N, C-alpha and C positions, 0 to 999 in steps of 0.2 A: 137092496133098497127098492121101495115101491113108490111110484108117483101117481097120485089119483088125479085124473082129469075128467072133465065133463065134455062129452061129444055132443055138438049141436050142428044139425044139418050136415054139410059136407066137410066142415072143419072141426077142429078141436080147440075148445076154449078152456083155459085153466079155471078151476074153481077158486075165485079170488086170486090166489097165486098157487102155483103147483107146489104143495108142501111135501117135502121129502120125509117119508115115514120109515121107521124101522119095524121089523116084524114084531118086536116086543110090544109095540103099540097095540097090537091086535090081541094081546093077552088079557082076558077078563079077570077082574079081581075076585078071587074065590072067597068063600066063607072062612077058610083056614087062614088065608093071607090077611083078610080083613081083621080077624081076631089077633093076628100077630102084630099088625101095625097099630092097633088100638092100644097095645101095651105101652107104646111110647108116650101115651098121655100121663104115664107115671114117671116121676122124677127118678126113682130108683132104676128103672129100666133104661132111661136116657143115660144115666151115669155108667151103668154096667156095659151098655152097648156102644157108648161113645157117639150116639146119633140122636138127632131130634127132628121134630116136624116143623117145617116152615110152610106157611099158607099164603096163597095169592101170587099173582104174576109179578108184582113188584119185587117181593123178597127173593123170588127165584131168579129174576133178572139180575138183581144186585149180587147174588151169590155167583152167578155166571160171570159177571163183570170182574169179580174178585178172584176168579178161578178157584172158588171154594168147592171141595169135593161134594158131589151129590150122589147118593146111593140109589134112590128109588124115586120115580115120578108116578103119581096117581092123579088121573084127571077124568073129567066127564066129557066124552067126545061130543055130546049133544049141547053142552053149554055154549052160550054165545061168546064169541071172541072177535076182537078187531084184528087188523093186520099186524099191529105191533105184538099182540099177544100170540098170534100164530107164529111169529118169528121167534119169540121166546120159547114157545112149545117145540119148535124145530131144534133149537140149540140145546134145550134141556134133554130132549130125547137122545141127542148125540152124546151128551155129557154123562147121563145116568147109566148105571150098570143094568138097570131093569126098569120097565115101565108097565103100568097096568091101566086099563080102562075101567072106570067105576061109574055107577049111576049116582044120581043125586042123593038118594037115601044112604048109600054107603059112605059118600063123602061127608054127609051130615054127621054120621057116627064117628068119623075121624076128626072132624073139625071142632074147634072150641069158639067159633065165631057164629053170629046169628045169620049172617048173609055170606055164605061161601061163594067164592069165585069159580068154584069147580075145579080147583087144582091145588095140590100140595106135593111136597117133596120131603124125603128123608135125607137130611144133610149131616155131615160130620160136625161134631161139637166144635164150638168156636173159642170157648174160654181157654186161657193159657195160665201157666204158673207165673208167679211174681218174678222168678229167676229169668224166665223167657222174656218177659216184658223189659226187665233191666238190660238184658243182652241186646235189645233192639234200640236202646237209648243212645244218642250220640255222646261220646266221652267228653266232647268240648262243644261250646256253643249253646244255643237255646234248648231248653227242655220245658215242655208244658204238659202237666199231668193233672187229671181230675181223680180225686179219691172220694169214694162214697162210704160213709160211716153208718152202718146198720140202716141203710135206706131200704125199707121193706116193701114199698109199693112197686109192683112191676111196671106200671105206667110211668111213674117218675123215673125209675132206673133206665127204662128204655128211652124215654124222651131226653134224658141227660146224655146218654150215649149218642143219640142222634145229633144233639147240639155240639158235642165234642167232635164228632166227625165233620160237621159243617165248618167249625172254626179251626179245624186242622191241628188238633192236639196230638201229642206223641202217643198217648194211650190213656186208658181208664183202669182204675183199680177198684174192684168191688170187695170191700171188707167183709168179714164174717157177719152174718145177719142180714146181708143184702138180698134182694129178690134174685131168684135163679135167672141167669142170663138166657138160658134156653127155654124158659117158661114161654108159653105161646104169646101171652100179652106183652111180656118184656120184649121178645123178639120182634113182634109187629110194631111196637112203639119206637124201636130204633130206626125204622124205615130203611133197613139195610146197613145202617152204620156199624152193626156188630160184625160185618164181613170186612170192613175197611180199617179197623183199628185193632191193635193188640189190647185185649181186655183180660187182665188178671182177675181170677175169681177165688173166693174163699180165703182172702188174704188177712193175716193177723196184722192190723195196722200199727200196733205198738212196735213190733220189730221192723215193719216195713219203713216206718218213718226214720228209724235209726240208719237203715241202709241207704235211704235216699239222701240223708244229710251227709253221709260219707262220700256221696257222689257230687256234693256241692249243690244239692237241690234244697231250696228253702221251702218251708211248709207254712201255709196260711189257711186259717180256718174262717168260716163264715159264721159269725156269732153276733148277737145283740148284747154286747158287753160294754161296760163303761171304759174298758181299755181298748176297745176296738176302734179302728181308723175308718173313716168314711171312704167308700170306694172312689168318690170324686176327688179325694186328696191323695190318692195312692198311685204309685207307679210300680208295676210288677217287675221283679228282677228277671234276668235272662233264664235262670234255671229255677223253676218254681212249680210247686204242687198246691192245688187248691182243694180244700176238704169241704164237702157238703154233708151235713149231719142228718140224723133221723128226723122224720117228719114231725114227731111230737116232742122228742127229748133234745133234739139238736145234736151237736157234736159231743161225743163222749168225753168224760173228764180226762182220761188218760191221753187222748189225742190232743185235747185242748192244751194240756200242760206242756206238751212237746212242740207245740207250734212256735214258729218264729214271730208270728204276729196274728192279729185277729182283724177281720174286715166286716163291714156291714154296708148294705145299700141304703142310702138315705131315703126317707119317706117324705113325700110331698102331699099326699092325700090323707084320708082317714082310715085306710085299710089296716087291718090288724097285722097281717103277715102276707108273705108271698109263698105260693106253692114251691116246693123244693126244685122242681124242674124249671119253673119260671125264674126263680132266683139264680139258679146255675147259669141260665142263658144270659141274664143281666150281667153277671160277673164275667162270663166268657166274652161278651161283646165289648165290655170295657177293657178287658185284657188284650184283645186282638185288634181293636180299631184305633 
């Protein structure tokens, strides 16, 4: 371990705080390594390697809080950091298997954001199987799940995961056709929620609904349908799953037919519709408050 300090006069004054650094911090990012890490911008590589890139201090901090495995840290040592970010840096260096210093131009080539914070990490994939999610559900008592039916927008998917984390759901199910959980925009939109919830990915909702019903979980879709019940007149059962449908087409017919009921949020103004993520937050608030 190395401790960098600034000597002034006859004493020794720490540079902000004396940050403990590992030798791996001193390893510059080579062209070969840069080329390797850029491959993780491809979904195929992420799936094959079981790793994905997370950007920014907040996502890295949330991964650390959840004890989620981090493989590699890449950061710009010249980028401005506050004390809290220096603390995250210290913890990330201790948690990662390897770390590299990169310049701003290298990080720009690895980033898919317009304003990089000068840090990213390679983390283990977070999505799980539907069986794994079911194993984590309580056999008795309350169950609260959110199912997404062909929700293709990464921002919507990520924001809904974020809301589900806030309202303390048991898990999220991403049906086939949903945005990839480890897509950069999806991951950032979760604001770290993807590290705190079991999230089943690539799930066939048709069979998933049957299995949930066997566990006593009732299914409710969000639909503007003449048979739908206003959210203001509805009480959620203890064991329940709520389905949010595709941004343009809504809930698929096969899912709609298997639902135990349909719900809608009443309109008070002149708006045509609600964004999928906003609608999900409305239903979640009503559900939990």
